[in-house]
MIDOSE-1310 file (N, C-alpha, C; in nm, 2 decimals, decimal comma, always signed):
residues 131
xxxx	+21,06/+14,34/+6,72/+20,98/+14,34/+6,60/+21,07/+14,29/+6,49; +21,01/+14,19/+6,41/+21,09/+14,13/+6,30/+21,10/+14,23/+6,19; +21,22/+14,24/+6,13/+21,25/+14,32/+6,01/+21,23/+14,24/+5,89; +21,17/+14,30/+5,79/+21,14/+14,22/+5,66/+21,20/+14,30/+5,55
xxxx	+21,26/+14,23/+5,45/+21,32/+14,29/+5,34/+21,28/+14,21/+5,21; +21,21/+14,28/+5,12/+21,16/+14,21/+5,00/+21,26/+14,23/+4,89; +21,27/+14,14/+4,80/+21,35/+14,15/+4,68/+21,30/+14,06/+4,57; +21,35/+14,08/+4,45/+21,31/+13,99/+4,34/+21,23/+14,06/+4,23
xxxx	+21,19/+14,19/+4,26/+21,12/+14,26/+4,16/+21,20/+14,29/+4,03; +21,13/+14,33/+3,93/+21,19/+14,36/+3,80/+21,09/+14,39/+3,69; +21,14/+14,39/+3,57/+21,06/+14,42/+3,46/+21,05/+14,29/+3,37; +20,93/+14,25/+3,34/+20,91/+14,13/+3,25/+20,80/+14,16/+3,16
xxxx	+20,79/+14,08/+3,05/+20,68/+14,09/+2,96/+20,56/+14,02/+3,01; +20,44/+14,06/+2,97/+20,32/+13,99/+3,00/+20,33/+13,84/+2,97; +20,29/+13,75/+3,06/+20,30/+13,61/+3,04/+20,42/+13,55/+3,10; +20,51/+13,64/+3,15/+20,63/+13,59/+3,21/+20,61/+13,56/+3,36
xxxx	+20,72/+13,53/+3,43/+20,72/+13,49/+3,57/+20,83/+13,57/+3,64; +20,80/+13,58/+3,77/+20,89/+13,64/+3,87/+20,87/+13,57/+4,00; +20,98/+13,57/+4,08/+20,97/+13,51/+4,21/+21,02/+13,62/+4,31; +20,93/+13,66/+4,40/+20,97/+13,75/+4,50/+21,01/+13,68/+4,63
xxxx	+21,11/+13,74/+4,70/+21,15/+13,68/+4,83/+21,14/+13,79/+4,93; +21,12/+13,75/+5,06/+21,11/+13,84/+5,17/+21,19/+13,77/+5,28; +21,30/+13,83/+5,32/+21,39/+13,78/+5,42/+21,35/+13,84/+5,55; +21,34/+13,76/+5,66/+21,31/+13,80/+5,79/+21,43/+13,81/+5,87
xxxx	+21,44/+13,90/+5,97/+21,56/+13,92/+6,05/+21,57/+13,81/+6,16; +21,46/+13,75/+6,19/+21,46/+13,64/+6,29/+21,36/+13,53/+6,24; +21,37/+13,42/+6,31/+21,28/+13,31/+6,28/+21,14/+13,36/+6,31; +21,05/+13,33/+6,23/+20,91/+13,37/+6,24/+20,84/+13,27/+6,34
xxxx	+20,78/+13,32/+6,44/+20,71/+13,23/+6,54/+20,59/+13,16/+6,47; +20,56/+13,05/+6,52/+20,45/+12,97/+6,47/+20,32/+13,04/+6,46; +20,30/+13,14/+6,54/+20,18/+13,21/+6,54/+20,17/+13,32/+6,43; +20,27/+13,34/+6,36/+20,27/+13,45/+6,26/+20,19/+13,41/+6,13
xxxx	+20,12/+13,51/+6,09/+20,06/+13,51/+5,95/+20,15/+13,60/+5,87; +20,19/+13,56/+5,76/+20,28/+13,65/+5,67/+20,22/+13,65/+5,53; +20,24/+13,76/+5,46/+20,18/+13,77/+5,33/+20,24/+13,88/+5,25; +20,17/+13,90/+5,13/+20,22/+14,00/+5,04/+20,10/+14,10/+5,01
xxxx	+20,14/+14,23/+5,00/+20,04/+14,33/+4,96/+20,11/+14,40/+4,84; +20,02/+14,47/+4,76/+20,08/+14,55/+4,65/+20,01/+14,68/+4,64; +20,09/+14,78/+4,60/+20,04/+14,92/+4,59/+20,07/+14,98/+4,46; +19,97/+15,05/+4,40/+19,99/+15,13/+4,28/+19,95/+15,27/+4,32
xxxx	+20,02/+15,37/+4,28/+19,99/+15,51/+4,32/+19,85/+15,54/+4,27; +19,77/+15,60/+4,36/+19,63/+15,64/+4,33/+19,53/+15,53/+4,35; +19,57/+15,41/+4,38/+19,48/+15,30/+4,40/+19,49/+15,25/+4,55; +19,39/+15,18/+4,59/+19,40/+15,12/+4,72/+19,50/+15,00/+4,73
xxxx	+19,56/+14,99/+4,84/+19,65/+14,87/+4,86/+19,57/+14,74/+4,85; +19,63/+14,64/+4,79/+19,56/+14,51/+4,78/+19,64/+14,40/+4,85; +19,57/+14,33/+4,93/+19,63/+14,21/+4,99/+19,63/+14,10/+4,88; +19,74/+14,05/+4,84/+19,76/+13,96/+4,73/+19,75/+13,81/+4,78
xxxx	+19,82/+13,78/+4,89/+19,83/+13,64/+4,93/+19,88/+13,64/+5,08; +19,84/+13,54/+5,15/+19,88/+13,53/+5,29/+19,89/+13,38/+5,32; +19,98/+13,35/+5,42/+20,00/+13,21/+5,46/+20,01/+13,20/+5,61; +19,94/+13,10/+5,67/+19,96/+13,07/+5,81/+20,09/+13,00/+5,83
xxxx	+20,18/+13,06/+5,90/+20,32/+13,01/+5,90/+20,33/+12,87/+5,96; +20,25/+12,84/+6,05/+20,26/+12,71/+6,12/+20,21/+12,60/+6,04; +20,10/+12,61/+5,96/+20,05/+12,50/+5,89/+20,03/+12,52/+5,74; +20,06/+12,63/+5,69/+20,06/+12,65/+5,55/+19,93/+12,68/+5,48
xxxx	+19,82/+12,70/+5,56/+19,70/+12,74/+5,50/+19,71/+12,88/+5,43; +19,65/+12,89/+5,32/+19,67/+13,01/+5,24/+19,55/+13,09/+5,20; +19,57/+13,21/+5,17/+19,46/+13,30/+5,11/+19,52/+13,36/+4,99; +19,44/+13,37/+4,88/+19,47/+13,44/+4,76/+19,36/+13,54/+4,72
xxxx	+19,40/+13,65/+4,68/+19,30/+13,74/+4,62/+19,25/+13,68/+4,48; +19,13/+13,71/+4,45/+19,07/+13,65/+4,33/+19,15/+13,69/+4,20; +19,21/+13,81/+4,21/+19,29/+13,87/+4,10/+19,41/+13,79/+4,07; +19,46/+13,71/+4,16/+19,59/+13,63/+4,14/+19,57/+13,48/+4,16
xxxx	+19,45/+13,44/+4,19/+19,43/+13,30/+4,22/+19,46/+13,22/+4,10; +19,53/+13,11/+4,11/+19,57/+13,02/+4,00/+19,70/+13,07/+3,93; +19,74/+13,19/+3,96/+19,87/+13,24/+3,89/+19,98/+13,26/+3,99; +19,95/+13,30/+4,12/+20,05/+13,32/+4,22/+20,05/+13,21/+4,32
xxxx	+20,17/+13,18/+4,38/+20,18/+13,08/+4,48/+20,27/+13,14/+4,59; +20,21/+13,14/+4,71/+20,29/+13,19/+4,83/+20,34/+13,06/+4,90; +20,47/+13,08/+4,95/+20,53/+12,97/+5,03/+20,63/+13,03/+5,13; +20,68/+12,95/+5,22/+20,77/+13,00/+5,32/+20,86/+12,89/+5,36
xxxx	+20,98/+12,93/+5,41/+21,06/+12,84/+5,49/+21,09/+12,91/+5,62; +21,19/+12,87/+5,69/+21,20/+12,92/+5,83/+21,22/+13,07/+5,84; +21,28/+13,13/+5,75/+21,31/+13,28/+5,76/+21,28/+13,36/+5,64; +21,22/+13,29/+5,54/+21,20/+13,36/+5,41/+21,06/+13,33/+5,36
xxxx	+20,99/+13,43/+5,31/+20,86/+13,42/+5,25/+20,88/+13,44/+5,10; +20,81/+13,37/+5,02/+20,82/+13,37/+4,87/+20,69/+13,40/+4,81; +20,69/+13,46/+4,69/+20,57/+13,47/+4,61/+20,61/+13,44/+4,46; +20,57/+13,32/+4,41/+20,59/+13,29/+4,28/+20,48/+13,34/+4,19
xxxx	+20,52/+13,42/+4,09/+20,41/+13,49/+4,01/+20,43/+13,44/+3,87; +20,33/+13,37/+3,82/+20,33/+13,32/+3,68/+20,22/+13,39/+3,60; +20,23/+13,38/+3,47/+20,13/+13,43/+3,38/+20,10/+13,58/+3,41; +20,20/+13,65/+3,43/+20,19/+13,79/+3,47/+20,12/+13,88/+3,37
xxxx	+20,04/+13,97/+3,42/+19,96/+14,06/+3,34/+20,00/+14,21/+3,37; +19,97/+14,29/+3,28/+20,00/+14,43/+3,30/+19,94/+14,49/+3,43; +19,83/+14,44/+3,47/+19,76/+14,49/+3,59/+19,83/+14,44/+3,72; +19,93/+14,35/+3,70/+20,01/+14,31/+3,82/+20,12/+14,41/+3,85
xxxx	+20,14/+14,51/+3,76/+20,24/+14,61/+3,79/+20,21/+14,68/+3,92; +20,30/+14,68/+4,01/+20,28/+14,74/+4,14/+20,41/+14,73/+4,22; +20,41/+14,80/+4,33/+20,52/+14,78/+4,43/+20,47/+14,67/+4,53; +20,54/+14,57/+4,55/+20,50/+14,46/+4,63/+20,57/+14,47/+4,77
xxxx	+20,49/+14,45/+4,87/+20,55/+14,46/+5,01/+20,51/+14,33/+5,08; +20,61/+14,28/+5,16/+20,57/+14,17/+5,25/+20,54/+14,22/+5,39; +20,47/+14,14/+5,46/+20,42/+14,19/+5,60/+20,40/+14,07/+5,69; +20,41/+14,09/+5,81/+20,39/+13,99/+5,91/+20,29/+14,03/+6,02
xxxx	+20,22/+13,94/+6,08/+20,12/+13,97/+6,17/+20,10/+13,86/+6,27; +20,04/+13,90/+6,39/+20,00/+13,80/+6,49/+19,85/+13,78/+6,49; +19,78/+13,81/+6,38/+19,64/+13,78/+6,38/+19,62/+13,63/+6,38; +19,49/+13,59/+6,41/+19,46/+13,45/+6,42/+19,48/+13,38/+6,29
xxxx	+19,50/+13,25/+6,30/+19,51/+13,17/+6,17/+19,38/+13,19/+6,09; +19,26/+13,20/+6,15/+19,14/+13,22/+6,07/+19,15/+13,35/+5,99; +19,18/+13,46/+6,06/+19,19/+13,59/+6,00/+19,30/+13,58/+5,88; +19,39/+13,50/+5,89/+19,50/+13,49/+5,79/+19,45/+13,42/+5,67
xxxx	+19,40/+13,29/+5,68/+19,36/+13,22/+5,56/+19,22/+13,25/+5,51; +19,14/+13,32/+5,59/+19,01/+13,36/+5,54/+19,02/+13,48/+5,45; +19,13/+13,56/+5,46/+19,14/+13,68/+5,39/+19,11/+13,80/+5,46; +19,06/+13,79/+5,59/+19,03/+13,91/+5,67/+19,15/+14,00/+5,69
xxxx	+19,26/+13,94/+5,72/+19,38/+14,02/+5,74/+19,42/+14,09/+5,61; +19,41/+14,03/+5,50/+19,46/+14,08/+5,37/+19,36/+14,19/+5,32; +19,24/+14,18/+5,35/+19,14/+14,27/+5,29/+19,09/+14,39/+5,37; +19,13/+14,39/+5,50/+19,09/+14,50/+5,58/+19,19/+14,61/+5,56
xxxx	+19,15/+14,74/+5,57/+19,24/+14,85/+5,54/+19,31/+14,90/+5,67; +19,37/+15,01/+5,66/+19,43/+15,08/+5,77/+19,54/+14,99/+5,83; +19,61/+14,91/+5,76/+19,72/+14,83/+5,81/+19,68/+14,75/+5,92; +19,55/+14,69/+5,91/+19,50/+14,61/+6,02/+19,59/+14,49/+6,05
xxxx	+19,63/+14,48/+6,18/+19,70/+14,36/+6,22/+19,84/+14,35/+6,17; +19,89/+14,46/+6,10/+20,03/+14,44/+6,05/+20,13/+14,49/+6,15; +20,21/+14,39/+6,20/+20,31/+14,42/+6,30/+20,44/+14,45/+6,24; +20,47/+14,40/+6,12/+20,60/+14,43/+6,05/+20,57/+14,45/+5,90
xxxx	+20,63/+14,55/+5,84/+20,61/+14,59/+5,70/+20,74/+14,61/+5,63; +20,76/+14,53/+5,53/+20,89/+14,54/+5,46/+20,89/+14,65/+5,35; +21,00/+14,70/+5,31/+21,01/+14,79/+5,21/+20,97/+14,72/+5,08; +20,92/+14,80/+4,98/+20,87/+14,73/+4,86/+20,97/+14,70/+4,76
xxxx	+20,93/+14,61/+4,67/+21,01/+14,58/+4,55/+20,91/+14,60/+4,43; +20,96/+14,67/+4,33/+20,88/+14,71/+4,22/+20,88/+14,60/+4,11; +20,75/+14,57/+4,07/+20,73/+14,47/+3,96/+20,66/+14,55/+3,85; +20,72/+14,54/+3,73/+20,67/+14,61/+3,61/+20,65/+14,51/+3,50
xxx	+20,52/+14,51/+3,45/+20,49/+14,41/+3,35/+20,46/+14,49/+3,22; +20,52/+14,46/+3,12/+20,50/+14,53/+2,99/+20,42/+14,44/+2,90; +20,33/+14,50/+2,82/+20,25/+14,42/+2,73/+20,32/+14,40/+2,59
C-alpha cells in the first residue's frame, strides 16, 4: 500500500494562494486515481479534486472550479489553490485509489462517502484562510 504525506498548508489572507504537495512512498501505478479531500469539524468531508494519473483527466468540485488546479508528477501530487476564501479553511488530505478512470474524472470517487474506493489516505495539512 502506498504511503502518502501531505504538506504545504498554512495561514494566508483571503485572495491569497497556497500550493499543497503530497509525496508518495512509491511510484504511482498508471491505474491510480489520486486526489484531494478536505475536512472541517462538524461538516461532511468534501472531495475537492481528482486526477487520473495515467492521462491527466481531472475532476473539480464546483466550490473550487476555476480557482484550484490539481497536477502530478511521478511521485508527487499537487494542489495549487488561488483566490482563496475563508470557506476553504479545512484540513486537506490526499488519497489514492484504484477506481476506474471514469469514476475518477466523473467525480464519483470524490463525492461518494464512507471512504469509497480509497486505498491510501494521507495525514492532513491544515489550511487557514483569514478574511
